C-alpha positions in Angstrom: 0.4 0.0 0.2 1.3 3.4 -1.0 1.4 5.1 2.3 3.6 8.8 3.2 5.1 9.6 6.2 2.1 10.8 7.4 -0.2 7.8 7.6 -2.3 8.5 4.7 -2.6 6.4 2.0 -3.7 7.1 -1.3 -6.3 4.2 -2.8 -6.8 7.1 -5.7 -5.1 8.3 -8.7 -5.5 11.4 -11.1 -3.9 10.3 -14.6 -3.2 13.5 -17.1 -3.1 12.3 -20.6 -2.8 15.4 -22.2 -2.1 19.2 -21.1 -3.9 20.4 -24.0 -7.8 22.3 -24.0 -10.1 23.7 -26.7 -11.9 26.0 -23.7 -10.3 29.3 -22.6 -12.2 29.4 -18.9 -11.5 32.8 -17.5 -9.7 31.1 -14.3 -7.5 28.7 -16.0 -6.9 29.0 -19.7 -7.8 33.2 -20.4 -6.2 33.3 -23.6 -6.0 29.7 -25.0 -4.4 27.0 -25.1 -0.2 28.0 -25.9 2.1 24.7 -26.8 4.9 26.1 -24.5 6.4 22.7 -23.4 6.7 18.9 -24.1 3.9 17.3 -26.1 5.3 13.8 -25.8 2.8 12.3 -24.1 2.1 8.9 -22.6 1.6 6.2 -24.6 -0.6 3.3 -24.4 2.1 0.5 -23.1 3.3 3.5 -20.9 0.0 4.1 -19.0 -0.4 0.3 -19.2 2.9 -0.2 -16.7 2.0 3.1 -14.6 -1.6 1.7 -14.2 -1.0 -1.6 -13.4 2.0 -0.9 -11.5 -0.3 1.7 -9.2 -2.7 -1.0 -8.9 -0.2 -3.7 -7.4 0.3 -0.8 -4.5 -2.8 0.0 -3.4 -4.2 2.0 -6.1 -8.2 1.1 -6.5 -9.6 4.5 -8.2 -8.4 5.9 -11.5 -9.3 9.7 -12.8 -8.6 10.5 -16.1 -7.8 14.4 -16.8 -6.1 16.6 -19.0 -6.0 19.6 -20.6 -9.3 17.9 -22.1 -9.4 14.3 -21.8 -11.6 13.7 -25.0 -8.9 15.5 -27.5 -7.0 12.2 -27.5 -8.3 9.5 -30.7 -7.1 6.7 -28.6 -9.1 7.6 -25.2 -11.9 4.6 -25.2 -7.8 2.8 -25.6 -6.9 4.7 -22.5 -9.9 4.1 -20.4 -10.3 0.2 -21.1 -6.8 -0.2 -19.8 -7.7 1.2 -16.7 -10.8 -0.7 -16.5 -8.9 -3.8 -17.3 -6.2 -3.4 -14.8 -6.3 -5.5 -11.7 -7.5 -4.5 -8.4 -9.1 -0.9 -10.3 -12.4 -0.6 -9.0 -13.7 2.6 -10.7 -12.6 4.7 -13.3 -14.0 8.1 -13.7 -12.6 10.9 -16.1 -13.0 15.2 -15.8 -13.8 16.5 -19.2 -15.0 20.0 -20.4 -17.7 18.1 -22.3 -16.9 19.1 -25.4 -17.4 15.6 -26.7 -19.6 13.9 -24.2 -22.9 13.9 -26.6 -20.9 12.2 -29.3 -18.8 10.2 -27.4 -20.1 9.2 -24.5 -21.0 5.4 -25.8 -17.9 5.0 -26.3 -16.1 5.8 -23.2 -18.9 3.5 -21.6 -18.3 1.0 -23.6 -14.5 1.0 -22.8 -15.2 1.0 -19.1 -16.4 4.1 -17.2 -17.9 4.3 -14.1 -18.2 8.1 -13.5 -17.8 11.0 -15.0 -17.0 14.6 -13.8 -18.1 17.4 -16.5 -17.4 21.1 -15.8 -20.5 23.7 -15.5 -19.3 26.8 -14.1 -23.0 28.3 -15.5 -26.3 27.7 -15.8 -26.7 30.6 -17.6 -26.0 30.3 -21.5 -24.3 33.6 -22.0 -22.8 33.4 -18.9 -21.0 29.8 -19.7 -19.8 31.6 -23.0 -18.4 34.4 -21.1 -16.2 32.0 -18.9 -15.3 29.4 -21.7 -15.6 30.9 -25.0 -17.7 28.4 -25.9 -21.7 28.8 -26.6 -22.2 24.6 -25.6 -23.9 24.2 -22.6 -26.9 23.0 -24.7 -25.0 20.7 -25.8 -23.2 19.9 -22.8 -26.7 19.4 -21.0 -28.0 17.0 -23.3 -24.6 14.6 -23.1 -25.1 14.6 -19.4 -28.3 13.0 -19.9 -27.2 10.5 -22.0 -24.9 9.7 -19.5 -27.3 9.1 -16.7 -29.5 6.8 -19.0 -26.5 5.0 -19.7 -26.1 4.9 -15.9 -22.9 6.9 -15.6 -22.2 8.8 -12.0 -22.0 12.1 -13.0 -20.8 15.1 -11.1 -20.8 18.8 -12.6 -18.0 20.9 -11.6 -18.6 24.7 -10.9 -15.7 26.8 -9.6 -17.0 29.7 -7.5 -15.6 33.2 -9.0 -17.6 36.4 -7.2 -17.8 38.3 -10.2 -19.3 35.5 -12.0 -21.8 32.7 -10.8 -21.4 34.0 -6.8 -25.3 34.1 -7.4 -26.1 31.3 -9.0 -26.5 28.9 -6.2 -30.4 29.2 -6.4 -30.8 28.3 -9.8 -28.4 25.4 -9.7 -30.5 24.6 -6.1 -33.5 24.5 -8.5 -31.7 22.5 -11.2 -30.8 19.6 -8.6 -34.1 19.2 -6.8 -34.9 17.3 -10.7 -31.7 16.2 -11.6 -29.5 13.4 -10.3 -25.9 14.4 -10.4 -23.6 15.7 -7.5 -22.5 19.4 -7.9 -19.4 20.4 -6.8 -19.0 24.0 -5.7 -14.9 24.4 -6.4 -13.0 27.3 -4.2 -11.5 29.3 -6.9 -7.3 28.4 -6.4 -4.8 30.7 -7.3 -1.8 29.4 -9.8 0.9 30.8 -10.8 -0.8 33.2 -13.2 -3.9 33.9 -12.2 -3.2 36.3 -9.3 -4.7 39.2 -10.2 -8.1 37.0 -11.2 -8.1 35.2 -8.0 -8.0 38.3 -5.6 -10.8 39.7 -7.5 -12.9 36.5 -7.6 -12.2 34.0 -4.4 -15.6 33.0 -2.9 -15.3 30.8 0.6 -17.2 28.0 0.7 -17.2 27.5 4.5 -21.0 30.2 4.3 -22.6 28.1 1.4 -22.0 24.6 4.2 -23.4 26.7 7.0 -26.2 27.3 4.4 -27.0 24.2 3.2 -26.7 22.7 7.0 -29.4 25.6 8.0 -31.6 24.6 4.9 -31.7 20.7 6.5 -29.1 19.4 4.3 -27.0 16.7 5.7 -23.3 15.8 5.2 -22.6 12.1 3.7 -19.5 9.5 5.1 -16.6 9.9 3.1 -15.5 7.1 1.6 -11.3 6.0 1.7 -10.9 6.5 -2.2 -13.2 9.4 -3.3 -12.2 12.8 -3.6 -11.8 15.7 -1.7 -14.8 17.1 -1.5 -17.8 17.2 1.4 -20.6 16.1 0.0 -24.7 16.7 1.3 -27.8 15.5 0.2 -31.6 16.2 0.9 -35.0 14.4 0.9 -36.2 16.8 -1.6 -33.7 16.9 -4.0 -32.9 14.3 -6.8 -29.5 15.9 -6.9 -26.3 16.0 -4.0 -23.9 19.0 -3.4 -20.2 18.5 -2.8 -18.1 21.6 -1.7 -14.3 21.9 -2.2 -12.9 24.3 0.0 -8.4 24.5 -0.1 -8.3 26.6 2.2 -10.4 25.3 4.9 -8.0 23.7 7.6 -6.7 20.3 7.8 -8.0 20.3 3.8 -4.5 18.3 3.5 -5.0 15.4 6.5 -7.5 13.2 4.1 -5.5 13.5 0.8 -5.7 10.0 -0.8 -4.1 10.6 -4.4 -1.5 11.2 -6.2 -0.8 12.5 -10.4 1.0 11.7 -12.8 1.2 14.5 -15.9 0.8 13.9 -19.2 4.6 13.4 -19.7 5.2 11.4 -17.0 6.1 13.2 -14.1 4.9 12.2 -10.5 3.5 15.1 -8.6 3.3 14.6 -5.0 0.9 17.8 -4.7 -1.1 20.1 -7.0 0.8 22.2 -5.7 4.6 21.1 -5.4 7.2 22.8 -6.7 8.4 20.2 -9.5 7.2 17.2 -10.8 9.3 14.0 -10.0 10.2 11.9 -13.4 9.2 8.3 -13.6 8.9 8.1 -16.7 12.2 5.8 -17.7 10.9 3.2 -15.6 7.5 2.8 -17.8 9.5 3.2 -21.1 11.1 0.3 -19.4 7.6 -1.7 -19.0 9.5 -2.4 -15.8 6.7 -2.3 -13.3 8.6 -3.4 -10.3 11.2 -0.8 -10.7 8.0 1.6 -10.7 6.7 0.4 -7.4 10.3 0.9 -6.0 10.7 4.6 -7.5 6.8 5.6 -6.3 7.9 4.1 -2.7 10.8 5.8 -2.5 9.5 9.4 -3.9 6.4 9.1 -1.3 9.2 10.3 1.2 9.4 13.7 0.1 5.5 14.2 0.3 5.0 17.3 2.3 1.9 17.7 5.0 0.3 20.5 3.1 0.0 22.3 0.1 0.6 25.9 1.5 -1.8 27.4 -0.7 -2.9 29.2 2.7 0.7 31.4 2.4 0.2 32.0 -1.4 2.7 29.1 -2.6 1.5 27.5 -5.8 4.6 25.8 -6.7 5.1 25.0 -10.5 1.3 24.8 -11.3 1.2 27.8 -14.0 -2.8 26.8 -14.9 -5.4 23.6 -13.9 -4.9 22.4 -17.2 -1.4 21.4 -16.9 -2.9 18.6 -14.3 -6.5 18.3 -14.5 -6.5 20.0 -10.9 
């Protein structure tokens, strides 16, 4: 079992397969994707070695991320590779939903269990203003298709003071009739969004207090779950999750590690560097990889230091998929 010096166990791998994204979200890539780094992304055989190595060390859940993972033509093969790995019980993916309506059947057939889709506003005009794309209705139809196919769907919305802070009522009305989990995510400071962060950060704590006061109950967190605190209400088909990285003891329950699209292990989303494990992947040597992972895990810090303004090597969230 992968375990760090603080006793945290890592059941959950977030695997980026590309840093390319075709959206221009104002909190992440406001000027669009710029090819300013090596684009020699992990190959399918390397991904197989990686997944098998992590699975042998106790990983049970894999989330495929980007950039936008659906921009890789071999995405169904990547999903299948993850789903067929021994001991992997759950394959998830985070996407902007651009290809959701057209491709969801392929992903499910390959073994996808759950899906997180980014929708920062249910107002089509505001959605377009945030993302640079007028695709909200297409994405919502894709979500309906995913639900009909039995996929667990979560919707990610980044809280932003000047854009969607007032939309909670609209989202709640949607959750009355829609069986998804809405995850409200505090805007995080990255290397290139400091001014935007200063103008738009909203704390999730008042929302948590509002939910509890309105009869929402808090769910118990599974060992392989993400960082959200989740809430349910008997009057709603959907649930709400809050991701509050600036809250006290946020990192105490950390259970996930990250691999970049070029084969670097990131012990934290805001680590000061990625640790190169690609030689082990290219050698197709799972035993060497496992030894390397156990050794590198000794460097994991107790916290991300975000509260002190430290953002590490993360220039924008598309680098590692958040």
